[in-house]
C-alpha positions as CSV (number, residue, x, y, z in Angstrom):
1,M,2.7,-15.9,18.6
2,L,6.1,-13.6,17.7
3,R,6.0,-11.9,14.2
4,R,8.5,-14.3,12.5
5,E,6.5,-17.4,13.7
6,F,3.5,-16.1,12.3
7,L,5.7,-15.6,8.9
8,K,6.6,-19.0,9.3
9,A,3.3,-20.0,9.6
10,S,1.5,-17.6,6.7
11,L,4.0,-17.7,3.8
12,G,3.1,-20.9,2.4
13,A,-0.5,-19.5,1.8
14,F,0.9,-17.4,-1.3
15,A,0.7,-17.9,-5.0
16,A,3.0,-16.6,-6.9
17,N,2.7,-13.4,-9.0
18,A,5.0,-13.7,-12.4
19,L,6.5,-10.4,-13.2
20,A,6.8,-9.3,-16.6
21,P,10.1,-8.8,-17.8
22,G,11.2,-4.7,-18.5
23,A,12.9,-2.2,-16.3
24,I,11.3,0.7,-14.0
25,A,14.1,3.3,-13.5
26,S,13.7,6.2,-11.5
27,A,16.1,8.9,-10.4
28,Q,17.3,9.0,-6.4
29,S,18.3,11.6,-4.4
30,R,20.9,11.2,-1.9
31,E,18.5,12.8,0.9
32,T,16.7,9.1,0.1
33,R,19.5,6.8,1.0
34,R,19.0,6.3,4.6
35,I,19.8,3.8,7.1
36,L,16.6,3.2,9.6
37,Y,16.8,2.3,13.4
38,V,13.4,1.5,15.6
39,L,14.6,3.0,19.4
40,G,14.4,1.5,22.2
41,R,12.2,2.7,24.8
42,F,12.9,6.6,26.4
43,S,9.5,6.5,28.6
44,Q,10.8,4.5,31.7
45,S,14.3,5.5,31.9
46,K,16.2,7.7,34.3
47,P,18.2,10.7,33.1
48,K,21.5,9.2,33.3
49,A,20.2,5.8,31.3
50,M,18.5,8.4,28.0
51,Q,21.5,10.4,28.1
52,A,23.7,7.3,27.4
53,A,21.7,6.1,24.7
54,V,21.4,9.4,23.2
55,E,25.1,9.8,22.9
56,T,25.3,6.3,21.6
57,L,22.7,6.5,19.2
58,G,24.1,10.4,18.3
59,G,27.3,8.5,17.5
60,S,26.4,6.1,15.5
61,G,25.7,5.9,11.5
62,F,21.8,5.7,11.9
63,N,20.0,8.7,10.5
64,V,16.2,7.8,11.2
65,I,15.2,7.1,14.9
66,V,11.3,5.7,15.6
67,L,10.3,5.9,18.8
68,S,8.1,3.2,19.8
69,F,5.1,3.0,20.6
70,L,2.5,5.4,20.7
71,Q,-0.6,4.5,22.3
72,A,-4.2,5.7,22.3
73,Q,-7.1,5.0,24.9
74,L,-10.4,6.3,24.9
75,A,-13.0,6.4,28.3
76,A,-16.1,8.9,28.6
77,G,-15.1,10.8,25.9
78,K,-11.4,11.4,26.7
79,L,-8.1,10.7,24.9
80,T,-5.6,9.8,26.7
81,L,-2.3,9.2,24.9
82,L,0.7,7.0,26.1
83,Y,4.1,6.5,25.0
84,D,5.4,2.6,25.7
85,G,2.4,2.9,28.5
86,T,3.6,6.4,30.1
87,E,1.5,9.6,29.8
88,F,2.7,12.3,28.3
89,S,2.4,14.6,31.1
90,A,4.8,11.9,33.3
91,L,7.5,11.8,31.0
92,A,11.0,12.8,32.5
93,P,11.1,17.0,31.8
94,Q,14.6,16.2,30.2
95,L,13.5,14.2,27.2
96,P,12.5,17.4,24.6
97,A,15.7,18.7,25.4
98,M,17.5,15.1,24.9
99,L,15.5,14.3,21.6
100,A,17.2,17.8,20.5
101,R,20.4,16.6,20.7
102,L,20.0,13.6,19.5
103,R,18.4,15.1,16.3
104,S,21.0,17.9,15.7
105,G,23.8,17.0,18.1
106,F,26.2,14.8,16.4
107,G,26.9,16.3,12.8
108,G,24.3,15.4,9.9
109,R,21.0,15.8,10.9
110,K,18.8,12.5,12.0
111,R,15.1,12.7,11.8
112,I,12.8,11.5,15.1
113,M,9.4,9.7,14.3
114,L,6.5,8.1,16.7
115,S,5.5,5.2,15.8
116,I,1.7,4.4,16.4
117,G,0.2,0.9,17.9
118,G,2.9,-2.0,17.4
119,W,2.5,-5.4,18.6
120,Q,-0.6,-6.3,20.9
121,N,-1.7,-2.4,19.9
122,L,-4.9,-3.2,17.7
123,P,-7.1,-1.2,20.4
124,T,-5.1,2.1,19.6
125,F,-6.8,1.6,15.8
126,Q,-10.2,1.3,17.4
127,T,-9.7,3.9,19.4
128,I,-8.3,6.5,16.4
129,R,-11.4,5.3,14.7
130,S,-13.6,6.0,17.3
131,F,-12.2,9.2,18.6
132,G,-12.3,10.9,14.9
133,V,-8.7,11.1,13.1
134,P,-8.6,14.7,12.7
135,A,-9.2,15.2,16.7
136,F,-6.8,12.5,17.1
137,V,-4.3,14.2,14.9
138,R,-4.8,17.5,16.7
139,Q,-4.5,16.4,20.0
140,L,-1.2,13.9,19.2
141,T,0.0,17.3,17.4
142,E,-0.4,19.4,20.5
143,Q,1.1,16.3,23.1
144,A,3.8,14.9,21.0
145,I,4.7,16.0,18.1
146,A,4.8,19.6,18.9
147,P,6.6,19.7,22.4
148,F,9.2,16.7,21.3
149,G,10.0,18.5,18.0
150,L,9.8,15.2,15.9
151,D,9.8,15.1,12.3
152,G,6.6,12.2,11.2
153,I,4.6,8.9,12.2
154,D,4.9,5.6,11.7
155,L,1.9,3.5,11.5
156,D,2.4,0.0,12.7
157,L,-0.9,-1.9,12.6
158,E,-0.2,-5.3,14.2
159,P,-3.2,-7.5,16.0
160,Q,-0.9,-10.1,16.8
161,T,-3.3,-13.2,17.3
162,G,-4.7,-15.3,15.0
163,G,-3.4,-16.1,11.6
164,L,-2.9,-14.6,8.3
165,E,-6.6,-14.3,7.5
166,H,-7.4,-12.7,11.2
167,W,-4.3,-10.0,10.1
168,R,-6.1,-9.7,6.3
169,E,-9.4,-9.0,8.2
170,V,-8.2,-6.6,10.3
171,H,-6.2,-4.7,7.7
172,V,-9.6,-4.7,5.7
173,E,-11.3,-3.3,8.7
174,Y,-8.7,-0.4,9.4
175,G,-7.6,0.1,5.9
176,A,-9.6,3.5,6.0
177,T,-8.5,4.6,9.5
178,L,-5.0,4.0,8.5
179,A,-5.3,6.3,5.2
180,A,-7.2,8.8,6.6
181,L,-5.0,9.2,9.6
182,T,-2.0,9.0,7.1
183,N,-3.6,12.0,4.6
184,E,-5.2,14.0,7.8
185,Y,-1.4,14.1,9.1
186,K,0.1,14.9,6.0
187,R,-2.5,17.6,5.6
188,V,-1.4,19.2,8.9
189,H,2.3,18.1,8.3
190,P,3.1,18.9,4.9
191,T,6.8,18.3,5.4
192,H,6.6,15.5,7.9
193,L,7.4,11.7,6.9
194,V,4.5,8.9,7.1
195,T,5.7,5.6,6.8
196,H,3.9,2.1,7.6
197,A,5.2,-0.8,9.0
198,P,3.6,-4.3,7.4
199,I,5.1,-7.4,8.0
200,S,5.9,-8.3,4.4
201,V,3.4,-11.2,4.2
202,I,0.7,-7.9,5.0
203,A,2.5,-5.4,2.7
204,A,2.5,-8.7,-0.2
205,E,-1.3,-9.1,0.1
206,M,-3.0,-5.6,1.6
207,Y,-0.3,-3.2,-0.4
208,V,1.3,-4.3,-3.4
209,K,-2.6,-6.0,-4.5
210,P,-5.1,-3.4,-5.3
211,A,-7.3,-5.1,-2.8
212,P,-10.3,-3.1,-1.9
213,L,-10.5,-2.4,1.7
214,A,-13.9,-1.7,3.8
215,G,-14.2,2.1,2.6
216,L,-11.6,1.9,-0.2
217,Q,-12.5,0.8,-3.0
218,D,-9.5,0.8,-4.9
219,G,-6.9,-0.3,-1.6
220,L,-4.7,2.1,0.2
221,L,-2.1,3.3,-1.8
222,A,-5.2,4.7,-4.2
223,A,-6.4,6.1,-0.9
224,T,-3.1,7.6,-0.1
225,H,-1.9,9.1,-3.7
226,T,-1.4,12.7,-4.5
227,P,-1.0,14.4,-7.9
228,N,2.5,14.5,-7.3
229,G,3.2,11.0,-5.6
230,N,2.0,9.4,-2.7
231,N,0.9,10.7,1.5
232,I,2.9,8.0,2.4
233,D,6.6,8.1,2.0
234,W,7.7,4.8,2.4
235,L,7.1,1.2,3.9
236,N,9.2,-0.2,6.4
237,I,8.4,-3.7,5.5
238,Q,9.1,-6.2,8.3
239,F,11.3,-8.6,6.4
240,Y,11.9,-11.5,9.3
241,E,11.9,-14.6,6.7
242,G,15.3,-16.0,7.1
243,G,15.3,-18.9,5.6
244,V,12.1,-19.7,5.8
245,V,11.0,-18.8,2.2
246,V,10.1,-22.3,0.9
247,G,11.1,-22.6,-2.7
248,E,12.5,-19.1,-3.3
249,S,15.4,-16.8,-2.3
250,I,14.3,-13.9,-0.2
251,A,15.4,-11.7,-3.2
252,D,13.1,-13.5,-5.9
253,Y,10.3,-13.4,-2.9
254,Y,11.5,-9.5,-2.2
255,R,11.1,-9.1,-6.4
256,E,8.0,-11.4,-7.1
257,R,5.8,-10.4,-4.0
258,L,6.8,-6.7,-3.2
259,A,9.1,-4.9,-5.5
260,G,7.6,-6.0,-9.0
261,P,4.2,-6.0,-8.0
262,L,4.4,-2.5,-6.6
263,A,6.2,-0.9,-9.4
264,R,3.6,-2.0,-11.8
265,L,1.2,-0.4,-9.6
266,H,2.2,2.8,-9.1
267,A,0.5,3.9,-12.6
268,R,-2.6,2.3,-11.9
269,A,-2.9,4.2,-8.3
270,R,-1.7,7.3,-10.1
271,V,1.2,7.9,-8.3
272,A,3.3,10.2,-10.2
273,K,7.2,9.8,-8.6
274,P,7.8,5.9,-7.5
275,I,7.5,6.3,-3.8
276,E,10.7,5.4,-1.5
277,F,9.0,2.2,-0.4
278,L,10.5,-1.4,0.9
279,T,13.0,-0.9,3.5
280,P,13.9,-3.9,5.0
281,L,13.6,-4.3,8.5
282,F,16.3,-7.1,10.2
283,E,15.8,-8.5,14.3
284,P,18.8,-9.8,15.3
285,S,16.6,-11.9,18.2
286,A,15.5,-13.7,14.9
287,K,18.5,-15.2,14.3
288,Q,19.6,-12.5,11.4
289,P,23.1,-11.5,12.5
290,L,24.4,-8.6,10.6
291,S,26.2,-10.9,8.1
292,F,22.7,-12.0,7.1
293,C,21.1,-8.6,6.6
294,R,24.1,-7.9,4.8
295,Q,23.9,-10.7,2.6
296,T,20.2,-9.9,2.2
297,I,20.9,-6.3,1.0
298,A,23.3,-7.6,-1.5
299,S,21.0,-10.3,-2.9
300,I,17.6,-8.0,-2.9
301,D,19.8,-5.2,-5.1
302,A,21.3,-7.7,-7.3
303,R,17.9,-9.1,-8.0
304,C,15.9,-5.9,-7.9
305,A,18.1,-3.0,-8.9
306,D,15.7,-2.3,-12.3
307,L,12.7,-1.9,-10.1
308,H,10.7,0.9,-7.6
309,S,13.7,3.1,-6.5
310,G,16.7,1.5,-8.7
311,R,18.7,0.0,-5.4
312,V,18.0,-0.8,-1.9
313,N,17.7,2.3,-0.1
314,G,17.9,1.4,3.2
315,A,18.1,-1.2,6.1
316,G,16.7,-0.9,9.5
317,L,16.8,-3.1,13.3
318,W,13.9,-3.2,15.6
319,D,14.7,-2.3,19.7
320,Y,17.9,-0.7,20.3
321,S,18.4,-3.1,23.3
322,Q,19.4,-6.0,21.1
323,I,22.3,-4.2,19.7
324,R,23.3,-1.4,21.8
325,T,26.6,-2.8,22.8
326,S,27.4,-3.4,19.2
327,I,25.5,-0.2,17.6
328,G,28.6,0.8,15.8
329,D,29.2,-2.2,14.0
330,W,25.9,-2.6,13.0
331,S,25.4,1.0,11.5
332,A,28.8,0.8,9.9
333,G,27.8,-2.7,8.5
334,F,24.7,-1.3,7.4
335,A,26.5,1.4,5.5
336,S,28.5,-0.5,4.0
337,A,26.3,-3.1,2.6
338,L,23.9,0.2,1.3
339,S,27.1,1.9,0.0
340,A,28.2,-0.9,-1.9
341,A,24.1,-1.3,-3.6
342,S,24.5,3.2,-4.2
343,K,27.5,5.2,-4.2
344,E,24.9,8.1,-3.3
345,L,24.5,7.1,0.2
């Protein structure tokens, strides 16, 4: 079952959460306005093809690149880290230099992150829990973060199989691992980014609600809060609903199930400053053309401007291969939509 098909099967399970009237305003700097992009794989490409991808991405308006995906395997007490199925020692030797050019060789600096997990990769989180989070972060730093000059990690827990109830169970079971990994990584790399990438139905159930998880009585956000904010920098909400949100618009769904309850949760979770949450991730293969994505951004902004960050603060796509021939149009289109939402972009 694909992610978008899972969403279609699951959205009907929600009961509406009424949002009390009122405005929640927060200041936002230019730095937090962003366009997200999740990059296709560099692991098995030839240097010439990788260089072409760097030049295409570097010349685009996308400013956050997320490499997908890191997997972890454990055998006889030895942890093996893989990038898209390839051990780091077997990656092209030119890759660090290429990523350095992508990061800073095209004018404005781009941030490059590494996504952990991904579709079908629940075993990675099982491995991290078994091996121990501190030891995992040490090895991750030595083999990936430092050599490739990365700016942070994205946590993408997706069990693939089962309905909504199974996905809930997985997040209940591994919520403490997500929190521990978030906090330990930030302890080691306090200036780096840590993001999570839940599909919207899971974000509404497991992040927005202060649901107790195994080992976390007050939920994920309470477990990752700090005196000055939260160790989670933002949520990459995988937002593939399209026209399947029954009985309400995408903007209403975003406000009533995600942004509104999350804004109320900030105070209870003792988050001193609202986190830059809720960056919608789209997917062209889910029949979401650029015009639809731009319309979604505009409708969310109009409906939710008084919540969380004040405005829609980013947009993104999965998979470089889907738009590589029209990446300029997509990045310019997102930039235009976000600029219309806020002149601070």
